[in-house]
ZAMARGU-4260 file (C-alpha; in steps of 0.2 Angstrom, whole numbers, plus 5000, padded with zeros to 4 digits):
<rodrens>
0) 4708/4676/4912 | 4724/4686/4914 | 4733/4683/4930 | 4751/4686/4925 | 4751/4704/4930
5) 4739/4702/4945 | 4746/4709/4961 | 4734/4698/4971 | 4743/4681/4966 | 4759/4687/4974
10) 4749/4689/4991 | 4742/4672/4991 | 4757/4661/4991 | 4753/4649/5005 | 4763/4635/5013
15) 4757/4621/5024 | 4763/4631/5039 | 4748/4643/5035 | 4737/4628/5034 | 4743/4622/5051
20) 4739/4640/5058 | 4722/4639/5050 | 4719/4622/5059 | 4720/4631/5075 | 4702/4637/5071
25) 4697/4619/5071 | 4706/4617/5088 | 4695/4631/5095 | 4679/4622/5089 | 4685/4606/5098
30) 4689/4616/5114 | 4671/4622/5113 | 4665/4605/5110 | 4674/4598/5125 | 4668/4612/5137
35) 4650/4611/5131 | 4650/4592/5130 | 4645/4592/5112 | 4654/4576/5108 | 4659/4582/5090
40) 4678/4587/5094 | 4685/4571/5087 | 4673/4572/5072 | 4679/4589/5068 | 4697/4584/5068
45) 4693/4569/5058 | 4684/4580/5045 | 4698/4592/5045 | 4711/4579/5042 | 4700/4572/5028
50) 4699/4590/5020 | 4718/4591/5020 | 4722/4574/5013 | 4708/4576/5000 | 4713/4593/4994
55) 4731/4588/4993 | 4727/4573/4982 | 4715/4584/4972 | 4728/4597/4969 | 4741/4584/4962
60) 4727/4577/4951 | 4722/4594/4944 | 4740/4599/4941 | 4743/4584/4930 | 4726/4586/4921
65) 4729/4604/4918 | 4746/4601/4911 | 4740/4587/4899 | 4725/4596/4893 | 4717/4579/4888
70) 4698/4579/4887 | 4697/4560/4892 | 4707/4565/4908 | 4694/4578/4911 | 4679/4566/4908
75) 4688/4553/4919 | 4689/4565/4933 | 4671/4571/4931 | 4665/4552/4933 | 4677/4550/4948
80) 4669/4565/4957 | 4652/4558/4954 | 4657/4541/4960 | 4665/4549/4976 | 4649/4560/4979
85) 4638/4544/4977 | 4649/4535/4990 | 4649/4549/5002 | 4630/4550/5001 | 4627/4532/5003
90) 4640/4528/5016 | 4642/4543/5027 | 4626/4554/5024 | 4611/4542/5024 | 4604/4535/5040
95) 4592/4524/5030 | 4596/4516/5014 | 4586/4506/5001 | 4591/4492/4989 | 4601/4497/4974
100) 4604/4514/4982 | 4621/4516/4975 | 4617/4515/4957 | 4601/4525/4959 | 4611/4539/4967
105) 4624/4538/4954 | 4612/4539/4940 | 4604/4554/4948 | 4620/4563/4950 | 4627/4560/4933
110) 4610/4563/4925 | 4611/4580/4932 | 4629/4586/4933 | 4635/4580/4916 | 4622/4588/4905
115) 4620/4604/4915 | 4639/4606/4916 | 4641/4603/4897 | 4627/4615/4892 | 4631/4628/4905
120) 4650/4629/4901 | 4648/4629/4882 | 4633/4641/4881 | 4630/4650/4897 | 4648/4653/4901
125) 4654/4653/4883 | 4669/4642/4886 | 4677/4635/4870 | 4681/4621/4870 | 4668/4617/4884
130) 4680/4604/4892 | 4694/4616/4896 | 4702/4608/4911 | 4705/4624/4922 | 4687/4630/4920
135) 4676/4614/4917 | 4684/4604/4932 | 4679/4617/4945 | 4662/4619/4938 | 4658/4600/4939
140) 4666/4599/4956 | 4654/4613/4963 | 4639/4605/4954 | 4643/4588/4963 | 4645/4596/4980
145) 4628/4605/4978 | 4620/4589/4971 | 4625/4578/4986 | 4617/4589/4998 | 4601/4590/4988
150) 4600/4571/4986 | 4603/4568/5004 | 4589/4579/5010 | 4577/4572/4997 | 4580/4554/4999
155) 4582/4555/5018 | 4565/4563/5019 | 4557/4551/5008 | 4563/4536/5017 | 4559/4544/5034
160) 4541/4546/5028 | 4539/4528/5023 | 4547/4522/5039 | 4538/4533/5052 | 4521/4537/5042
165) 4519/4521/5033 | 4500/4521/5037 | 4497/4537/5026 | 4504/4529/5011 | 4495/4513/5014
170) 4478/4522/5015 | 4481/4529/4998 | 4485/4512/4991 | 4470/4504/5000 | 4459/4516/4991
175) 4465/4511/4974 | 4479/4524/4971 | 4494/4519/4961 | 4511/4519/4969 | 4515/4535/4959
180) 4500/4543/4965 | 4503/4538/4983 | 4521/4543/4983 | 4518/4560/4974 | 4515/4570/4990
185) 4531/4563/4998 | 4541/4567/4982 | 4534/4584/4981 | 4539/4588/4999 | 4556/4580/4997
190) 4560/4591/4982 | 4554/4607/4991 | 4565/4603/5006 | 4580/4599/4995 | 4578/4616/4986
195) 4575/4626/5002 | 4594/4628/5006 | 4597/4633/4988 | 4583/4646/4988 | 4590/4653/5004
200) 4608/4654/4997 | 4602/4663/4982 | 4592/4676/4992 | 4607/4681/5002 | 4621/4679/4990
205) 4630/4696/4986 | 4622/4706/4999 | 4626/4696/5015 | 4639/4683/5008 | 4652/4684/4995
210) 4653/4666/4988 | 4669/4656/4985 | 4668/4656/4966 | 4667/4674/4965 | 4681/4676/4978
215) 4692/4664/4969 | 4689/4673/4952 | 4693/4690/4960 | 4709/4683/4968 | 4713/4675/4951
220) 4714/4692/4943 | 4696/4694/4935 | 4686/4710/4936 | 4673/4711/4950 | 4660/4713/4937
225) 4665/4697/4928 | 4667/4687/4944 | 4649/4692/4949 | 4642/4686/4932 | 4652/4670/4934
230) 4644/4667/4951 | 4627/4670/4945 | 4628/4657/4931 | 4636/4645/4943 | 4622/4647/4956
235) 4609/4644/4943 | 4617/4629/4937 | 4619/4622/4955 | 4600/4625/4957 | 4596/4616/4941
240) 4607/4601/4946 | 4599/4600/4964 | 4581/4600/4957 | 4585/4587/4944 | 4595/4575/4954
245) 4583/4577/4969 | 4567/4572/4960 | 4576/4558/4951 | 4583/4550/4966 | 4567/4552/4977
250) 4557/4544/4963 | 4569/4530/4961 | 4568/4527/4980 | 4549/4527/4980 | 4549/4515/4965
255) 4560/4503/4975 | 4551/4505/4991 | 4534/4503/4983 | 4534/4488/4971 | 4524/4485/4955
260) 4510/4477/4966 | 4507/4493/4975 | 4514/4486/4991 | 4526/4495/5003 | 4542/4484/5004
265) 4549/4489/5021 | 4561/4474/5019 | 4570/4484/5006 | 4575/4497/5018 | 4590/4496/5029
270) 4590/4507/5045 | 4606/4500/5052 | 4623/4509/5050 | 4631/4505/5034 | 4641/4489/5032
275) 4657/4499/5031 | 4654/4506/5048 | 4648/4490/5056 | 4664/4481/5049 | 4674/4495/5056
280) 4667/4493/5074 | 4669/4474/5072 | 4688/4476/5067 | 4691/4489/5081 | 4688/4475/5094
285) 4671/4479/5101 | 4663/4463/5096 | 4645/4458/5094 | 4640/4461/5112 | 4646/4479/5113
290) 4640/4483/5096 | 4623/4477/5100 | 4622/4488/5116 | 4627/4504/5107 | 4614/4516/5101
295) 4610/4513/5083 | 4600/4525/5072 | 4595/4536/5086 | 4584/4523/5094 | 4585/4517/5112
300) 4590/4499/5115 | 4585/4488/5129 | 4592/4470/5132 | 4600/4458/5144 | 4617/4462/5150
305) 4630/4450/5143 | 4635/4444/5160 | 4618/4435/5162 | 4616/4443/5180 | 4597/4446/5177
310) 4599/4465/5175 | 4594/4475/5160 | 4603/4489/5151 | 4593/4505/5145 | 4601/4518/5133
315) 4597/4534/5142 | 4604/4551/5139 | 4619/4548/5150 | 4623/4531/5142 | 4619/4513/5147
320) 4612/4510/5165 | 4610/4494/5175 | 4592/4492/5180 | 4589/4478/5194 | 4577/4465/5189
325) 4561/4463/5198
</rodrens>
């Protein structure tokens, strides 16, 4: 990819002042959140700050890796991206979790992103050697991003079905179905839901949206035709990763939740916020009583006031209200 004579590169010299100006768009979103009482203003700014910090750190890492041109450094970064993607899925994205979820998701991610990226970069994209840092690292990063979304959708649906429609699965098991036969409809629907966003993206790409990889290749000096072909291969690789990781992660989840004796193990599902967030609330000074009164997992909580005055608290849409005792 020849970028030395590209006039585009001279027009894309950005500083953190440009980033600060771009942050004004997030401020606009927060303004809308405040006026419409959406309650996501602080979350938007937190996510934007995470974006700035994470991309700044990643740029420093990539600069060092590109300069060293070491295959072991590339392999280490690929593993790190998978671990970080697993952490994001388990801690931040999942409302329900199951035992050994972290290793299950990590196996699903690495079992999909590593082989697909190796085969795709070497044969579909013709990169020699396949681990060339400035080409392989962006590929594995995009595959990890798409895989996180697919796993989150698939596993969330599978656990939701076992939590809310447990009776359906128990009927299959009661009539002699194995745990694989009983969980097959759930896994099939989970995979369909995980692939739906990818299918929608494939159907509108090019005509309605110009994706980021194609835009980056054009800005880097590639021809529009080559950038389009590159984007096609990347999208097909993301689709394959999403399907493979989603089916493996949902199958592993069902294997844990339905044991070898063909019993649904609800005790292996945790519907509370992750321990990291519970510890954060505790350290922030809220304490046991306040945390117990807060809304958890979208469910209403009713209980005695900590003051022992005979009243009750009810989590309504407007918050907690005092209901006089009879």
